[in-house]
C-alpha positions in Angstrom: -66.4 -62.0 -109.4 -64.9 -60.0 -112.1 -67.4 -57.0 -113.8 -67.2 -57.2 -117.5 -67.9 -54.0 -119.4 -67.8 -54.8 -123.0 -69.4 -57.4 -125.5 -65.6 -58.3 -126.0 -65.2 -59.1 -122.4 -68.2 -60.9 -122.1 -67.9 -62.9 -125.2 -64.5 -63.9 -124.1 -65.3 -65.3 -120.7 -67.9 -67.3 -122.0 -65.5 -68.5 -125.1 -68.2 -67.5 -128.2 -68.4 -65.0 -130.5 -69.2 -61.3 -129.6 -72.3 -62.1 -131.9 -72.9 -65.0 -130.5 -72.6 -63.5 -126.7 -75.3 -60.7 -128.1 -77.7 -63.3 -129.3 -78.2 -65.0 -126.2 -78.5 -62.0 -124.3 -81.6 -61.0 -126.8 -83.2 -64.3 -127.2 -82.1 -66.7 -124.0 -81.6 -64.2 -121.4 -77.9 -63.8 -120.9 -77.6 -61.6 -117.9 -76.3 -58.6 -119.0 -77.0 -55.3 -117.1 -77.4 -51.7 -119.0 -76.2 -49.0 -116.7 -78.3 -45.5 -117.0 -75.4 -44.3 -119.4 -76.0 -46.7 -121.4 -73.0 -48.6 -120.8 -73.1 -52.7 -120.5 -72.2 -54.3 -117.0 -71.7 -58.1 -116.7 -70.9 -60.1 -113.4 -68.6 -63.3 -114.2 -70.4 -65.2 -111.9 -73.6 -64.4 -113.0 -72.5 -65.6 -116.5 -71.1 -69.2 -115.4 -74.5 -69.5 -113.3 -76.7 -69.0 -117.1 -74.3 -71.1 -118.8 -74.0 -73.8 -116.6 -78.0 -73.8 -116.3 -77.5 -75.6 -119.9 -79.4 -72.5 -121.6 -77.2 -72.3 -124.3 -76.3 -75.5 -125.0 -80.2 -76.2 -125.4 -80.4 -73.3 -127.8 -77.2 -74.9 -129.9 -78.8 -78.7 -129.9 -82.4 -76.8 -131.0 -80.7 -75.2 -133.8 -79.1 -77.9 -135.2 -82.0 -80.2 -134.9 -84.1 -77.2 -137.0 -81.6 -76.6 -139.5 -81.6 -80.4 -140.7 -85.5 -80.3 -140.9 -85.9 -77.4 -142.7 -83.2 -78.6 -145.1 -84.8 -82.1 -145.5 -88.5 -80.2 -146.2 -88.1 -76.8 -147.3 -89.0 -77.7 -151.2 -92.5 -79.0 -149.6 -93.8 -76.7 -146.7 -92.1 -73.3 -147.4 -95.7 -72.1 -147.9 -96.7 -73.5 -144.8 -93.7 -71.7 -143.1 -94.3 -68.5 -144.6 -98.1 -68.8 -143.3 -97.1 -69.9 -139.9 -94.4 -67.2 -139.5 -97.1 -64.6 -139.9 -99.5 -66.3 -137.5 -97.1 -66.5 -134.8 -95.7 -62.6 -134.8 -95.7 -61.9 -131.2 -94.9 -58.7 -129.3 -91.6 -59.5 -127.8 -89.9 -56.2 -127.6 -90.4 -52.3 -127.2 -88.2 -49.4 -128.8 -88.3 -45.7 -128.2 -88.0 -43.7 -132.1 -87.9 -39.9 -131.6 -91.7 -39.4 -130.0 -93.0 -43.0 -130.6 -92.8 -46.6 -128.7 -92.8 -49.2 -131.6 -94.2 -52.8 -130.6 -91.5 -55.3 -132.2 -92.2 -59.3 -132.8 -89.3 -61.8 -132.5 -87.8 -61.4 -135.6 -87.3 -57.4 -134.7 -90.1 -56.2 -137.3 -92.3 -53.6 -136.3 -95.9 -54.7 -135.3 -97.4 -51.2 -134.3 -96.4 -47.8 -133.2 -97.8 -45.3 -130.5 -96.8 -41.5 -130.8 -96.9 -39.5 -127.8 -96.4 -36.1 -129.7 -92.9 -35.6 -127.8 -89.3 -36.5 -127.7 -89.0 -39.4 -125.3 -85.7 -40.4 -123.1 -84.7 -43.6 -123.9 -84.6 -46.3 -121.4 -80.5 -46.6 -121.7 -80.3 -42.8 -120.3 -83.5 -42.7 -118.3 -82.6 -45.8 -116.1 -83.0 -49.5 -115.2 -87.1 -49.6 -116.1 -89.2 -47.5 -118.4 -90.4 -50.6 -120.8 -91.6 -54.2 -120.5 -93.2 -56.6 -122.8 -95.0 -59.5 -120.6 -98.1 -61.2 -119.3 -100.8 -59.6 -116.7 -104.0 -61.1 -116.0 -103.5 -64.1 -118.7 -102.9 -61.6 -121.8 -99.7 -60.6 -123.3 -99.3 -56.5 -122.7 -97.0 -54.1 -122.8 -95.6 -51.5 -119.9 -94.4 -48.1 -121.3 -93.2 -45.3 -118.8 -93.0 -42.5 -121.7 -90.8 -40.2 -120.0 -89.8 -36.7 -122.0 -87.7 -33.7 -120.7 -90.9 -31.5 -121.1 -91.2 -31.0 -117.2 -95.0 -29.9 -117.3 -96.3 -32.6 -119.3 -98.2 -35.9 -117.8 -96.1 -38.7 -118.1 -98.4 -41.8 -116.7 -97.4 -45.7 -116.9 -99.4 -47.0 -119.7 -100.6 -50.4 -120.1 -100.7 -51.3 -124.4 -102.5 -54.8 -125.6 -100.3 -56.9 -128.1 -101.9 -55.0 -131.0 -101.1 -51.4 -129.6 -104.7 -50.7 -128.2 -104.5 -48.3 -124.7 -106.3 -50.7 -122.2 -105.6 -48.4 -119.0 -102.8 -46.0 -117.6 -102.0 -44.5 -114.2 -100.7 -41.2 -112.4 -101.3 -39.7 -108.9 -104.1 -37.7 -109.2 -103.7 -36.1 -106.0 -101.8 -33.2 -104.6 -99.6 -33.9 -101.7 -98.4 -31.4 -99.4 -94.9 -31.5 -97.9 -93.6 -29.2 -95.5 -95.8 -25.6 -96.4 -95.6 -26.5 -100.1 -98.3 -28.2 -102.2 -97.7 -30.1 -105.0 -100.2 -30.9 -107.5 -100.0 -33.1 -110.4 -99.0 -34.0 -112.9 -97.1 -36.3 -111.9 -94.4 -38.6 -114.5 -93.8 -42.4 -114.1 -89.7 -42.8 -113.6 -89.3 -46.1 -112.9 -91.1 -49.8 -112.3 -90.7 -53.3 -111.9 -93.0 -56.2 -112.3 -93.4 -58.4 -109.1 -93.9 -62.2 -109.8 -97.5 -61.9 -108.8 -98.1 -59.6 -111.5 -98.2 -56.6 -109.5 -96.4 -53.5 -110.5 -94.1 -51.4 -108.3 -94.1 -47.8 -109.5 -92.0 -44.7 -108.5 -93.7 -41.3 -109.8 -92.3 -38.2 -109.1 -93.3 -34.6 -109.2 -92.6 -33.1 -112.5 -90.7 -30.1 -111.5 -89.8 -30.9 -108.0 -89.1 -33.8 -105.5 -92.1 -35.7 -104.1 -92.3 -39.2 -105.5 -94.9 -41.7 -104.7 -93.5 -45.7 -104.8 -97.4 -47.3 -105.8 -98.3 -50.8 -106.4 -100.8 -51.6 -108.5 -103.1 -54.4 -109.8 -102.4 -56.1 -113.2 -105.3 -54.0 -114.8 -103.6 -50.6 -113.2 -105.7 -50.1 -109.8 -103.8 -48.5 -106.8 -103.4 -51.1 -104.1 -101.4 -49.2 -101.8 -98.8 -46.1 -101.9 -95.8 -45.0 -99.9 -94.5 -41.1 -100.2 -91.0 -40.0 -100.4 -89.2 -36.4 -99.8 -86.8 -37.0 -102.8 -86.5 -37.7 -106.2 -86.6 -41.9 -106.4 -84.7 -43.7 -109.6 -84.6 -47.6 -109.7 -87.2 -50.0 -108.1 -85.9 -54.0 -107.8 -87.6 -56.8 -105.9 -85.5 -59.0 -103.7 -85.4 -60.3 -100.5 -85.0 -59.0 -96.8 -85.2 -60.8 -93.5 -86.7 -63.8 -95.1 -89.4 -62.0 -97.2 -89.8 -60.9 -100.3 -89.4 -57.4 -100.6 -89.0 -54.2 -103.1 -85.3 -52.0 -102.8 -86.0 -48.8 -104.2 -83.0 -45.7 -104.6 -82.7 -42.8 -105.4 -82.1 -39.2 -103.1 -83.1 -38.1 -100.2 -83.4 -34.6 -100.5 -83.7 -33.7 -96.4 -80.5 -35.2 -95.5 -78.8 -34.5 -99.3 -77.4 -37.9 -99.6 -78.1 -41.2 -102.1 -80.9 -43.4 -100.1 -81.9 -46.9 -100.3 -85.4 -47.8 -99.1 -86.8 -51.5 -98.4 -90.3 -51.7 -98.7 -92.8 -54.6 -98.1 -95.4 -54.6 -101.1 -97.9 -56.5 -99.0 -97.9 -53.4 -96.2 -96.6 -50.1 -97.3 -98.0 -47.2 -96.7 -97.9 -43.6 -95.4 -94.8 -41.3 -95.9 -91.3 -41.6 -94.9 -90.7 -39.7 -91.8 -88.0 -36.7 -91.4 -86.2 -34.3 -88.9 -86.7 -31.5 -90.5 -90.1 -30.2 -90.9 -89.9 -29.0 -94.5 -89.8 -32.6 -95.8 -92.5 -33.9 -93.3 -95.9 -34.8 -95.0 -98.1 -33.7 -92.6 -101.6 -35.1 -93.8 -99.8 -38.9 -94.0 -99.3 -41.2 -91.4 -95.6 -42.4 -90.9 -94.3 -45.0 -93.1 -93.4 -48.1 -92.5 -90.2 -49.0 -94.4 -88.3 -52.2 -93.0 -84.7 -50.3 -93.9 -83.5 -46.8 -94.8 -80.0 -45.9 -95.2 -78.1 -43.0 -97.2 -74.7 -43.3 -98.3 -71.8 -41.0 -97.5 -70.8 -38.5 -100.5 -67.5 -39.2 -101.4 -64.7 -36.2 -102.1 -65.4 -36.0 -105.5 -69.2 -35.5 -105.3 -68.8 -32.7 -102.4 -66.6 -30.5 -104.7 -68.7 -30.6 -107.5 -72.5 -31.8 -106.5 -74.9 -30.8 -103.6 -75.9 -34.6 -103.4 -74.9 -38.2 -104.7 -77.6 -40.4 -105.9 -78.5 -43.8 -106.8 -79.4 -44.6 -110.2 -79.5 -48.7 -110.2 -79.7 -51.6 -107.9 -78.6 -55.0 -108.3 -80.4 -57.2 -106.2 -77.9 -60.5 -105.7 -78.1 -64.2 -103.7 -75.8 -62.6 -101.3 -77.0 -59.0 -100.9 -77.2 -55.9 -103.5 -75.0 -53.9 -104.6 -76.2 -50.2 -104.7 -74.4 -48.0 -107.3 -74.1 -44.3 -106.7 -73.4 -41.1 -108.9 -71.2 -38.9 -107.3 -71.4 -36.5 -110.1 -74.4 -36.1 -112.5 -72.6 -35.3 -115.9 -71.5 -37.9 -118.5 -69.8 -40.0 -117.8 -70.8 -40.6 -114.7 -68.3 -41.0 -111.9 -69.6 -43.8 -109.7 -69.4 -45.9 -106.3 -70.3 -49.5 -106.3 -71.6 -50.4 -102.4 -71.4 -54.4 -102.1 -74.2 -55.0 -98.9 -74.7 -58.0 -97.3 -78.4 -59.8 -97.0 -78.5 -57.5 -93.5 -77.5 -54.8 -95.4 -74.2 -54.2 -93.6 -71.2 -53.1 -95.8 -69.0 -55.9 -97.5 -66.9 -53.3 -99.5 -66.8 -50.3 -101.7 -64.9 -49.8 -105.1 -65.1 -47.1 -107.2 -65.4 -46.8 -111.1 -62.5 -46.2 -113.7 -64.6 -43.2 -114.5 -64.6 -41.8 -110.9 -60.7 -42.6 -110.6 -60.4 -40.5 -113.9 -62.1 -37.5 -112.4 -60.9 -37.5 -109.2 -57.3 -37.4 -110.9 -58.5 -34.6 -113.3 -59.8 -32.5 -110.4 -56.6 -33.0 -108.6 -54.9 -31.4 -111.9 -57.1 -28.4 -112.1 -57.0 -27.8 -108.6 -60.5 -28.6 -107.1 -59.1 -31.7 -104.9 -55.8 -31.2 -103.0 -54.8 -35.0 -102.8 -54.4 -38.2 -104.7 -57.3 -41.1 -104.7 -55.7 -44.2 -102.4 -57.6 -46.5 -100.6 -57.9 -44.4 -97.5 -60.5 -42.5 -99.3 -62.6 -45.3 -99.4 -62.0 -46.5 -96.0 -63.1 -42.8 -94.8 -65.9 -42.7 -96.6 -67.5 -45.4 -94.3 -70.5 -47.3 -94.1 -74.0 -46.3 -95.0 -76.0 -44.6 -92.3 -79.0 -46.6 -91.3 -81.9 -44.3 -90.9 -84.5 -46.6 -89.6 
């Protein structure tokens, strides 16, 4: 399965023009992923499956029919079309502009704008999910995780109506004790996902340090369940594990100074992750009930430059899950991609082009003493299963 990293490669694979491919992604759900760096990533297998589903062909036929219809009656119904267009504006997307979130209709026209009073981090920089538009509880809504670099500023998850009215917001409200330290609010919404049953799974991190809450919320923003982790968590994705629907969560395990993957059941998650180091225990919470927890070996590049690696992105697949680890935190991020089987055993691990280029640079300046070879990946070994 090939990885495609530009619109030119994606369009060439689909045998269409770049604009057509971009339009399919915008309007018809063409499976194109955006990495936290802002770069594109698409898998040939996912593109082929999408094209085989007939969405693209149905779209083309539909547009040809409309072109003929409009050409035949435009002189008679132009006024009706204008009126219909005005009435059919539906909230379809969100965009961050400076300190504001803008609600857009199907044509990309602004419907409303809400200011948060501080510069917001764009989704392509922040990570996989900080903006969402869809239906919750029978109404069209927008979910916004208004992340900002101003650490002490509260940043709850906010739900807006399709007209831009604030319906509810959620953020952990109580202090939490880890080891001998007590971490008080504010906590900041970092990333979230919406499950098929409309429950929301949200990761909220402390405003200046590492404790992170994974919260399961109702469509109305009510806290249903919570789980705590001693480390930053950056990615939340629904998937399946051992025949049941689960939530995959990726980030950093501070106790082990390594990238981590958690598998949680949204119907039963509770408590807090248990660690051997008492400085990272949650003494006031019961032991958590993760279905699985893995940590990922640090590469030679990461050991030379950083105190830990981290998981910024997860890609669930029919044959398992791809876990992306950043091995250096500065742009462009050198990364490894860990292909795991459904039982979370290792299929394969590959390094990105940025990893190879960065390794060569570090070797040239004397920070690494060897060339990058396949043996480096073999020496990494598989992820370590903690539970």
